[in-house]
N, C-alpha and C positions, 0 to 999 in steps of 0.2 A: 583532060586527065592530068592529074598533078605530075609534075616532073619528078622522076626517080633519081635519087642521088646514088651515085654508084660508089660503093665501098671497095677498097682494094681487096683483092682476094686474100683470104687467110690461109696460110700454109700450116702444116702440122708442126713445124719448128717454132712458129710464133705463138701457137696455142699452148705449148708445154710450159709449165712453170720453170723458173730459173732455180734449179736445185741448190747450187752453192749459196746463192743469196738467201734462199728460204732457210737453209741450215744455219747460216750466219745470223739471220734475224732471230731465229728460234733460240740459238745459243745465247746471244746477247740479251734477249728478253728474259731467258731463264736466270742468267746471272744477275741481271738488275732486280728481278723479283726476289731472289734469295737475299741480295744485299739490303733491299728495302725491308723485308721481313725481319732480318737480324737487327737492323737499325731500330725499327719500331719496337721490337722485343726488348732491346737494350734500354731504350727510352722508357718503356713501360716499367721495367724493373727498377730503374733509377728513381723514377717518380714514386713508385710504390714504397721503396726504401725510405725516401725522404718523408713521405706521409706517415709511415709507421714511426719514424723517429719523432716527428712533430706531434702526432696524436697520442702515442702510447708512451714512448721512452721519456720524452722531455716533460710530460705533464703528469708525473706521478703525484697524487694528492699527498698533502702533508700527513694525513693520518696513515696512509699506506707506507710512507717512508718511515714514520715513527714505529709502526708495527714491524716492518722489516728490520730495523735497527735493534728493536727489542728481541726479536727472534734470533738474530745473529748473536747478540750478547748472551742469550740463553744457551746457544749451542757451544759457546766457548768459555763458560765460566763455571766455577764450583758454586753451588748454592743448596740451601736446605729445601727439601720438598716437604717433609714432615719431621720436624726436630724431635718431637715426642717419640715417634716410631724409629728415629734413626735413619730415615731415608734422605739421601742426598742425591744431587744431580752432579755429574762430572762432565768435563768438556768432551765433545764428540770425538776429538782426536785421541784422547786418552781411552775412551770406551772402545774405540776401534783397536787400539794396541792391546787392550785386555782381552778382547774377543779373539784376536789372532793368537795371542799367547795361550789362551785356554784351549783353542782348537789344535794347536801344535803339540800340546802336552796334555793328553787325556787324563793322566793320573792326577792332575791338579784339581782340587775340589772346586766346584762351581759355587760362586758366591751368589746367593739368591737374596733379593730384597725381602725384608720382613713383611709378612702378610698381616693386614689389619685383623684384629680379633672380631669374631662375629658376636653380635649381642645376643 
């Protein structure tokens, strides 16, 4: 018959988990997990921002840049829309001032653009 190895008797005190140590390990693990998540999220947002700058902001095609410049110029300049009909475009800032002025004084007649004649 094989020889039995005798194990020391296990008492109830030895079989209970060490509560303070378990709480400490749980707390430290939770804090480390939160720190790792925040660090990874920060890293992700920084890389995302750099990629957005590299792919979108820094690589505006020439045609788009020229179109944007033309639109900005149109918003801030006086110009004829239809000289024969007397229709002009005014800068957006001046148009806003006129709209505010008209809305604050309802007795002021509203200036309407000339409508084209129907054939």
